[in-house]
N, C-alpha and C positions, 0 to 999 in steps of 0.2 A: 831549752826544749820548747818548741811551739805547742800551743794548745790545739788539739785536733778540731778541725772545722765541724765535723759531724757531732761532736759533743757541745760545741760552743753555740751553734745556731739554735737548737732547742732551748738552751738556757737563756739566750737573749730574748727569744720570743716569749718564754714564760715570764721573764722579768718585766717586759713591757705590758703584759696583761695584768700585772699586780701593782706596779709602781704608780704613784700619783701622776696624772697627766695634766691636771688643771688645778690651780689654786684660785679661789674666788672669794669675793666679799659681796654680800647683798647690800643694795643701796639703803641709805639711811641708818647704817650701822645696826641693821637687824640681825645679821649673822655672817658667818664665813664658813668655808669648808674646803675639802679636798675631794677631787673626783678622779677615780681610777677607771680603767675601762669597764670593770665589772661592778663597782660600788661607788656610791656617793656618801661621803661622811660630811655632815654639817652640824654646826652648833649655832643655834639661833636663840632669841629671847624666849622662844616657846619650848626649847629643850634640844637635846642631842639626838641625831638620827643617823642610822646606817641603812641606806636604801639601795638594794640591788637594782641593776639596770632593768631587769625584767619587771620589777614592781613599777618603775617609772613608766615603762611602756604601757602597763595596764592602766596607769593614771591617765595617760594620753588617750588610749582607746576607749576608756569609760567616759571621757569628757571632763574629768576632774581638772585636768590641766589643758589649756588651749593656747592659741596664739603663738607668739614668738617662743615662749617656753616649750611648747609642744614641738615646734620645729627644731629647736635646739636639742631636745631629748631624742628625737628621731634621727637627727644627724649624728648624735653621739652613739646611738645604737648601731647605726650604719658603720661607723668607725670601729666599734667593737666587733661587729660581724666580719669586717675585713681582716682584723687582726686574728680572730679565731680561724678564719679561712686560711690565713697565712700559716698559722700553727698546724692546722690540719693538713695542709698541702705539704709542709715540711715533713710531717710524720708519715704521710702516705707515700711520698717519693724519697724517703730517706736513703734508700739503697741505690738511687741513681747518681749520687754524688752532687756536690754543690754546682758544678758546671751545668748540669741538666735542669736545675730548679732555680737558678739564681735570678733570672729576670722576673718570672711571675711572683716569686717570693718578695722581691724588692718592691715591685709594683703594688702588691697587696698591702705591704707595710706602709709604704708612702701614701697610699690611698687612705689608710686608716688615719694617718697623721693629718692629712688634708681635711678629712671629714671632722676630726676633732677641732681643728682650727675654725672651720666653717660653723660648727656648733657654737663656739664661743662668739663668733661674729654675729650669728643669728640672735643670740641672747643679749649681748652687750654692745653691739654696733661695731663698725669697722675699726675703731680705735681701741676696742676692748675696754672701754670706759664709758659709762653713761648713767642715766637715772636708775637703772636696775642694779648698778654696782660696777665692779670691775673684775676682770679675769687675767690671770697670768698663765698662759698655756706652756708650762715648763717642760712638759713631756713631748711636745711637738718636735722641738729640735732633737731630742733623744731618739724619737722614732725615725726621723729623717736620717739621723746618723746611723742607726741600725740598717735602714734601707740602703744607704750608701756603702756601708761595710759589706752587706750581702752582695752588692753589685761588684765590688772590687776584690773580694776575697778569692784566693786561689785554692784549688783542691790540694791540701797539704797532707792529707792522710790516706791517700789512695794506696792500695797494696802495691808494693814495689818501690815506693818513694824512699824507704829506708835503705833498700839495696842500692839505689842510685847514689844516695848520700854516702854510703860506705865505700862504693867504688870511687867516688870523687875524692874521699879522704885518702884512700889507698894510692890514687894517682898522685896526689899532692905529696905524700910521703916518699913515693918513688922518685919524684923529680928532685927532692932535696937530697 
């Protein structure tokens, strides 16, 4: 029995908002952490921190963080905004069926993945390794996979699909 698309898409979007998207280490073995779209968890020689993305934005706007790190945080916030927009769009248009919302939803999700990857590049360089440390953007392929799934998924739980399947089954029984 296939999983209905209408219940799977919101679950996928919720999962990508909570799962770690980036694993990183700070240069000179100062610390390491996990970054999800909404939170940054890091352990350093100075202690353990759980920092929400809105707090990081306030660090940038107040001037506490600047330069490449500020650009990286702003790109990360853009990626999070795109994922939140995708989730909001899916909720707002949930009654239109997947065929009506497929392309914008996939583009928003893929845009979030690209913004996250650009955030890592802004902080660590194009090889994702440098004096600032290194990053492994494990969630970017996941997000691109979700975007690809959204583009290729068929509407499998439209009203009437069950009737068509039953008719098909009855036709097959009649032929035997």
